[in-house]
N, C-alpha and C positions, 0 to 999 in steps of 0.2 A: 454823531461822528465818533468813530473809534479813537481811543487814546493810544498813540504809538509810544514806544520808549522815548525817554527824554535825555538830553545832554546833561552831564554832571553840572554844568554851569547854568542850567535852566532855572534852578531854584536856589535861593539864598538860604543858608542855615538859620534856624530860629535864633534870634538874638535878644528877645524880650521887647523888641520895638513895638510890636502890636499891642502888648499889654500896657506899655507906657503911653502909647497914643490914645488908647481907650480911656485911660485914667485922665489924661490931659483934656480929652473931649468932655468928660464928665464935669470938669471945672469950667470949660468954655464950650458949651454945646453948639454954639453957632459958628464956631471958627472954621471957615472954609478951607484954609490951608492945612489945618490938622486933619480935617475929613479926607482931603485928597491924599495926604501922606499916609493915612491909615489904609485907604484902598490900595495904594501903590505897594505898601508893605505886605498886605495880604496877598496880592498877586505875585510879588517877588518870592514869597515863601511858599507858594503853591496852594494857598487857600483861596482857590479861584472862585468858588461859589460865594464865599463871604465877600470877596472883592466885588463880585457882580452886585450883590445886595447893597453894599456900601456905595458903589458908584451910582447905582440907580437912585438911591436916596438923595445923593447930591444933585443928580439931574432933575429930580422933582423940585428941589429948592432953587436950582439955577439951570433951566433947560438949555441955555446957550453955552454951558461950560465945555470947552473943547477937551480939557484935561480929563474931566469926568467921563466924557464919551470915549476917549482913548482907553481909560482904565476899565470901562465896561467892556470894550472890545477885547482887551487883554484877558480879562476874567472869562469872557465867553469862549475865547480860543482855548484857554487852559482847561476849562471845564468840558471841552469836547462838544460844545454846542455850535450850531450853524449860525452864520450871519455876522461873524466878527469883521470881515473886510468892509461890509456894507455900512457898518456903524461909523466908519471914518469918512464916508462920502460927504463932500461939501464943507468939511472942517477947514478953518484957517490953517495954512501951512500943511495942507493935506498930504503933499508928497513926503514931507519930513515924517509925518505920522505913519504913513504907509511903510517907509523904510524902517522906522523903529519897530513897528509891529511885525514886519517881515523877519527881523532878527529874532524876536521872541518866538515866532512860528517855527523858524529853523531849529532853535534850541529845543523846542517841544516836539520836533520830528514831523511837523506838518509842512512838508516841502512843496506840495501843490499850492497851499495857501501862500507860502513864501513867494512862489512864482507869480501868483495873481497880484499880490501887493506890490511887488517890484515892477511888474508890467504896468500897473496903474501909476506908480511914481514916475516911471520912465515916460509914460504918455503925457503926464502933467508937466514934465520938464524935459522935452525932447533933446535939448542941447547938453544934458548931463551925461557925459560918457561913463562916469563911474556907476551910476544906477543901471544903465543899459548893460554894462558888463556884468554887474552883480546878478542881473536877471538871467543872463546866459549861463552863468555859473550855477545859479539855483536850478536851472533846468537839468544840469548834470546831476545834482543831488536828488532830483526827482526821477532820475533814470531816463530822462528824455534827451538822449545824446544827439539824435539827429536834429531835433528842434534846436538844441544848443548850437550845433554847427551851422544851421541855417541862419540863426540870429547873428552868430559871429561873422559869417560871410557878409551879411548886410551891414554890420558895424564896420568891417574892414573897408567896404566901399564908402561908407559915410565919412570915415576918418582917414581916407587915403592921403589927404593933405596935412594931417596932424601926426607927426612922427611919434610923439610920446604916447598918445592914445592908441595909435596903430600898433605899436610894439606890444602894448598890453593885450590887445585883441589877438594878435598873432601868437603870443605866448599861450593864451588860453585855448586857441585853436590847436596848438601843438599838443598840449596836455590831453585834450579830449581825443584827438586822433590817436595818440600813443596808447591811451586807455583802451581804445577799440582795436588795437593791434595793427594800425596803419603806420608802420615804423618809418618807412622811407619819407613820406610826406610829413609825418610828425617831427622827425629830426631836422628836416629842412626848415620847417617853421620855428623850431626850437632855437634857431640862431637869433631870433628876435630877443631872447633873454639878454643878449649882450648890450642891447640898447637900454635895458633896465638896470642892470648891475653887471659889471665885469671887473676882473682883476686889474690892479694898477698897471697902466701901460708900461712896457719896456721897449727899449730901442732895438727891436728885432722884427724881421718880416714875419708875417703870419702864414702858417701852413694851412692850406684849404683843400688838401688832397693833392694827389700827384706823386711823381717819382721821389723816392727818399734815399736811393742808393748813395752812400758816401756823405749824407747830410747829418748834421747834428739837429736833434729835435728836443725842445724844452717843453715839458708838459706842466701846465699851470692849473692847480685846483681852484675851484670857484666857490663851492658851497661847503657842505659838511663832510664829515668823515665817511659817511655812507657812499656818497658820490665818488670820493677819492678811492675807496677800496673797490667799488664796482667798476670804475673805468680803467683801473690798472690792468684789467683783462686784455686791453688792446696792446700792451707793451710787447709781449712775445711776437705778435703779428707785425708790429712796427719794426722790431729788430730784424725779423725775417725779411723785411723789404730792404734791408741794408742801412737802416737808420741807427745812429748812435743816440740812444734815448737817455735823457736826463729828466729828473723830476724835482719840482719844488713841492716839498711835502710839509704838512703841519708837524711841529716839533715832536709831539708825543707819538706820532705814527711813523717817524723816519726809519726806525730799525725794522719794523714790519714791512714797510714798502720796499726796503732794500733787498728783501728776499725774492722779489718778483723776477722771474727769468727774463733775460734780455735787457734789464735796466742797467745802464752803465754807471749811473751815479745819482745820489740824492743830495741836492745842494743845501748847504747851510750858510747862513750869514750873507755876506755880499755876493752878488752875482759875479761869477768869474768864467763866463763862456765867451768864445770868440764872437765877433760882431756878425758873422755870417750864419749864426745859429738861427734856426726857425723856431717859432713858438706857436703853441696852440692851447686853447682852453680845453680842459679835459671833457667838459660837456659837449664839445664839438667833435670828439673822436668818433661817436657812432656815425655821424654824417660823413666825416672825412674818410672813414674806413669802410664805407659802403654797407652799413648794417641794414638788414631787411628782415622780414618775417621768417625767412628760412636761412638767414645769414647772421645769426647772433653768436659771436665767438664766446665759447664757454670752456676754456682750457683748464678745468678744475682738477687739482688745486693749482692756483697761481700765486698764493701767498702761504707762508709757513712760519714756524716759530724761529725767531732769530737766535743767533748764538748767545747773545747777551740778553738775559732776562733779569731785570733788577730784583724781583722777588721770587725767583725760581724755587729756592729751597722752601720758603715759607708756604708757597702755593702747593707744592708737592705734598707737604705735610698736611695742609688743610683739606685737600681734595681726597678724602678718604670716606669710606662708608659702604654699607652693603647694597647689593642690587645695582640698578641703573643709577648712574651719577648724572643728574640732569640740571642744566643751568636755567635760570629765569631772569628775564628783564621785562618789567611791566610799564616802564615810562620812558619816553624819549626826552630830548633836550627841551627844557622849559621855554626856550626862546623860539621854537619852531611855530610857524603860523597855525598849524593844525594839531598841535600837541593835545588839545582837549579832545580831539576826535580819535587820535591814535592810542592814547594811554588807556590801560586797563585798570579799572578800580581794584586796588590791591586786595581788598577783602575777598574778591572772587577767587584768588589763588588758594584760599583756604579749602576750596573744593578738592584740591589736589591731595589733601591729606588722606583721602579714600583710595588713592592709587597705590596698588601693592608694588613691592619690590623696587622702591625708588628712594634715593637720597637726594635732597634738593639743595642747590647752591645758588645764591644770589650774586649776580654780576651787576646789580642795579647801582648806578652811581647817583649821587645827589641826595638831597633830603626828601622830605615828604613822608606821607603815611606809609607804614610798612605792614605787610600782611601778617596774620597770626600763624601762618604755616611754619612749622619747624623747618629751619634751613640753616645752612652754613653761609655766613656773610663774607664773601670774598672781596667786596668793594674796597676795604682798607688796604688791600694788597695790590690793587690795580692802579698803579701810578703811571703806567705807560701802556700803549697798545701791545708792546712786547709781552707784558704781564697778561693782558687779556688773551692774546694768542696762545700763550702757554696754558692758561686755565682752560680755554676751549679744547686744546689738544688732549687734556686729561679727562674731559667729560665724554659721556656717551651721546650727548645731544644737548640742544638748546631750544627752549621755547621762549619766544620774545615777540613784543610788539615791533612795529616797523621803526627801527632806529639803526645807528651805525654798526653796532655789534653784529647785526644780522648779516650785513655785507661782508664783514671780516670772516664770520663763520662760514658763509657760503663760499667765499674765495678760498678758504682752507679745506673745503670739502667736509666740514663737520655737519652731521645730520641736524637739520634745523626745521622747526615748525614756526611759521610766522603768523601772528594774529593780526588780522587786517580789518579796518573799518569798512562799512558798506561801500563808500566811495574811496578807494585807496589811491595812493600815489600812482602816477602814470606807469611806472615800471612794472607794476604787478598786474596790469591789464584787468580784465573783468571775468568773473565766473570761474576761470580755470583754477585747479587745485595745485598746479605745478608752475614752474617758472622757466622760461627759456634762458634766463640769465644764470640760473643756478640749478642745473639738473639734479634731481634728488631732493630738493627743498620742497616742503609741503606747506600749502597756504590754507589758512583757516579764516574764512570770511564771515563777517556779519551778514545775515540775511535781511536784517532791518537796521536802519541807522540806530546807533547807540545800544543795540541789544547784545551786550557782552555776555550776559548769563547763558544765553543759548549757545554761543560759541564755546564757552568753557564746559558746558555739559557734553558737547560733542568731543572735545579734547579729552576730558576725563574718561569717557567711554572708550575712546580709541586707545588711550594709554593702558587701559586694563586688558586690551586685546592682545593677540599674538603679534610679534614682529615689530612692536613700537619701541624704537631706540634699544636695540639689543645690547646687553651688557658686554663690555669688552672682556675677552679672556685674559688679557694682560695689558698693563699700562706701564710702559718703560720708565 
């Protein structure tokens, strides 16, 4: 069995635990718990064949040891050998063991094995909605989207009388359909998200489409900054329908949002709108505004640099340098559910040092490892998204993983290359190198899960070619 690329979280760093456990076993050679701990530490640190040997030794001493069987299966999987799922058959709490090994298989890039293990767990516990749903999601990771949709259809029937589980199923149906480009049906089912998490209710009627002439409409953000910037594209259209559009915006984005054409006001503090105002969650705008495969509004640019930029002078001074001035972001918000999939190992950015005619600027916020690539760190000057918008306006382009700054750059019309995992967020769809949401944006996708080096090799090659992020003749 070939070894695919693995997730960064698949292996724990060496911490001396294996050596300590070996020494402890020398003092207590028959200690079962120490032997199991050694096998588990070996597997966790990627020493899979050693884990297999240690687990097999433990099974010789105690053939009925369920933990040793599991550790042998984990080692077998990590070493690329066949037969790991079969080692779990008949174990006590087999479904739990299958779920645990399925997580290991996913981190190691073996998504077909993940599907097999979760299917087995779901069959053992047919009433467990969570496992059945995880199996459907695993089918997406394996690229089996039609199989995923078929399973989700079956789950929707099974949980028709269970609102909480049905909402989860509908939400994942929506994301899979949107990935496949079925926007109308996908956005219809995406309304299920409101049963999972919605903004705090306010005493206003909800707009669900229909005439807006002469009406006040209050837009409510739901998730992160990326969604906020992306869905502001609907404001000019709403205003053209006769709506007086107001926005509830996150504090650090209020100035940037206020530059959107057609937006009457950005609300701060206590709500002060008349009682007949209509409200709508911003994630519902694609459905309410009739978005379809050939009806994606993209009035680029629809955001710009606000008049007041807290660190304008300092940023103008910092963004200097020869050749193309290119921004970098390699990590998204640490709280995002799929951050470990979306983030680029920072050391891979060192490949960019070979790119000619470029000066690099970091827009990366937060801590964490930094690349060795020589670059100007703008993060200390990015106190507000007004600062970020001004920085983007001074650059010739942005190269970033999928995070909020991508949507701000796209909304401003800044040339942007987005680095995407093999299974991206729904809005990027599949296979295509462009985006209907941001014409001119270029998408760089993993061809295999976790394989960022191959992506960066293509990016470096393209940057060395003609026409990649042309240097501006002047920057006002």
